[in-house]
GULONU-406063 format. One record per residue (C-alpha): residue in one letter; x, y, z. Coordinates in pm, 1 decimal, decimal comma. Example, Ala and Ser with C-alpha at 12.3 -4.5 7.8 and 13.67 -1.06 7.14 Angstrom:
// GULONU-406063
+------+----------+----------+----------+
: rest :       px :       py :       pz :
+------+----------+----------+----------+
:    A :   1230,0 :   -450,0 :    780,0 :
:    S :   1367,0 :   -106,0 :    714,0 :
+------+----------+----------+----------+
//
This chain:
// GULONU-406063
+------+----------+----------+----------+
: rest :       px :       py :       pz :
+------+----------+----------+----------+
:    X :   3447,7 :  -5361,2 :  -3563,7 :
:    X :   3180,0 :  -5288,6 :  -3305,6 :
:    X :   3033,8 :  -5006,9 :  -3516,5 :
:    X :   3015,3 :  -5236,8 :  -3818,7 :
:    X :   2826,6 :  -5492,1 :  -3607,4 :
:    X :   2590,6 :  -5222,6 :  -3480,8 :
:    X :   2524,2 :  -5121,1 :  -3842,2 :
:    X :   2406,4 :  -5473,6 :  -3916,9 :
:    X :   2180,4 :  -5468,6 :  -3610,8 :
:    X :   2027,6 :  -5142,6 :  -3731,6 :
:    X :   1942,6 :  -5308,7 :  -4062,5 :
:    X :   1765,3 :  -5578,7 :  -3865,1 :
:    X :   1537,8 :  -5306,8 :  -3721,3 :
:    X :   1447,2 :  -5170,6 :  -4065,1 :
:    X :   1114,1 :  -5358,0 :  -4100,5 :
:    X :    991,3 :  -5245,6 :  -3756,2 :
:    X :   1099,6 :  -4880,0 :  -3763,6 :
:    X :   1119,5 :  -4795,6 :  -4133,6 :
:    X :   1341,6 :  -4554,8 :  -4322,4 :
:    X :   1471,5 :  -4347,9 :  -4024,5 :
:    X :   1686,7 :  -4647,8 :  -3932,6 :
:    X :   1891,5 :  -4571,6 :  -4242,9 :
:    X :   2016,0 :  -4254,5 :  -4068,4 :
:    X :   2150,1 :  -4466,6 :  -3784,1 :
:    X :   2301,7 :  -4707,7 :  -4033,0 :
:    X :   2470,8 :  -4421,6 :  -4220,8 :
:    X :   2620,2 :  -4265,8 :  -3905,4 :
:    X :   2748,6 :  -4598,2 :  -3770,6 :
:    X :   2889,1 :  -4706,9 :  -4107,1 :
:    X :   3050,9 :  -4366,9 :  -4164,1 :
:    X :   3214,0 :  -4369,6 :  -3821,2 :
:    X :   3336,3 :  -4726,7 :  -3869,3 :
:    X :   3482,0 :  -4640,5 :  -4210,4 :
:    X :   3652,4 :  -4326,9 :  -4077,4 :
:    X :   3811,8 :  -4522,8 :  -3794,2 :
:    X :   3922,3 :  -4801,8 :  -4027,0 :
:    X :   4071,5 :  -4576,3 :  -4294,9 :
:    X :   4262,8 :  -4357,4 :  -4047,3 :
:    X :   4391,3 :  -4646,7 :  -3838,2 :
:    X :   4727,4 :  -4680,7 :  -4014,6 :
:    X :   4803,6 :  -4308,6 :  -3975,9 :
:    X :   4712,9 :  -4312,7 :  -3606,6 :
:    X :   4920,4 :  -4624,8 :  -3536,1 :
:    X :   5215,0 :  -4478,3 :  -3724,5 :
:    X :   5194,5 :  -4154,6 :  -3524,9 :
:    X :   5172,6 :  -4351,1 :  -3200,8 :
:    X :   5471,7 :  -4567,8 :  -3284,3 :
:    X :   5676,0 :  -4260,8 :  -3381,7 :
:    X :   5573,4 :  -4102,9 :  -3052,3 :
:    X :   5694,0 :  -4409,4 :  -2863,6 :
:    X :   6027,7 :  -4393,7 :  -3041,0 :
:    X :   6060,5 :  -4025,4 :  -2948,2 :
:    X :   5925,9 :  -4099,9 :  -2597,5 :
:    X :   5654,2 :  -3837,3 :  -2642,1 :
:    X :   5309,2 :  -3956,1 :  -2746,1 :
:    X :   5047,8 :  -3687,2 :  -2804,3 :
:    X :   4677,4 :  -3747,9 :  -2761,0 :
:    X :   4474,5 :  -3753,8 :  -3082,3 :
:    X :   4212,0 :  -3505,8 :  -2963,7 :
:    X :   4025,5 :  -3471,3 :  -3298,3 :
:    X :   3980,7 :  -3849,2 :  -3321,6 :
:    X :   3836,9 :  -3863,3 :  -2969,8 :
:    X :   3612,0 :  -3565,0 :  -3040,9 :
:    X :   3468,1 :  -3707,5 :  -3364,6 :
:    X :   3416,4 :  -4050,3 :  -3207,2 :
:    X :   3224,7 :  -3881,5 :  -2924,1 :
:    X :   3018,1 :  -3684,1 :  -3176,8 :
:    X :   2930,7 :  -4005,9 :  -3359,5 :
:    X :   2831,9 :  -4172,1 :  -3031,1 :
:    X :   2610,4 :  -3881,9 :  -2927,4 :
:    X :   2450,0 :  -3874,2 :  -3273,2 :
:    X :   2381,3 :  -4247,7 :  -3261,0 :
:    X :   2229,7 :  -4216,5 :  -2914,6 :
:    X :   2010,3 :  -3920,2 :  -3004,7 :
:    X :   1896,7 :  -4063,9 :  -3334,4 :
:    X :   1832,4 :  -4403,3 :  -3173,7 :
:    X :   1614,0 :  -4253,3 :  -2903,6 :
:    X :   1431,4 :  -4044,4 :  -3160,8 :
:    X :   1367,3 :  -4335,3 :  -3393,5 :
:    X :   1236,7 :  -4561,2 :  -3117,5 :
:    X :   1013,6 :  -4294,9 :  -2962,8 :
:    X :    868,5 :  -4151,6 :  -3282,1 :
:    X :    827,0 :  -4462,0 :  -3497,5 :
:    X :    683,6 :  -4701,0 :  -3240,6 :
+------+----------+----------+----------+
//
C-alpha cells in the first residue's frame, strides 16, 4: 500500500521534474503490483510453515524488495539532481 501511495506522490512531481518521474512511477507501481499479486502465495507458504513448525525465509522476495528500494532511491536522487 505504501508503494502505491508513493506512486501517486511521484505523479504529483511530474510537472516540476518532467518525464524522468515516470521511471520512478513505473518502478514503484511494478514493485507494488508484484507484492500484491504474490501475497496469497507467500501467506499460504507461511501458514503451511506454521503448521509444520518450520517457516523458511522468503529470500528472493526480500532481495527483490531491496532492489526496488535501491532503484527508487537512486532514480529519485538522479531525477532531483539532474532535472532541478
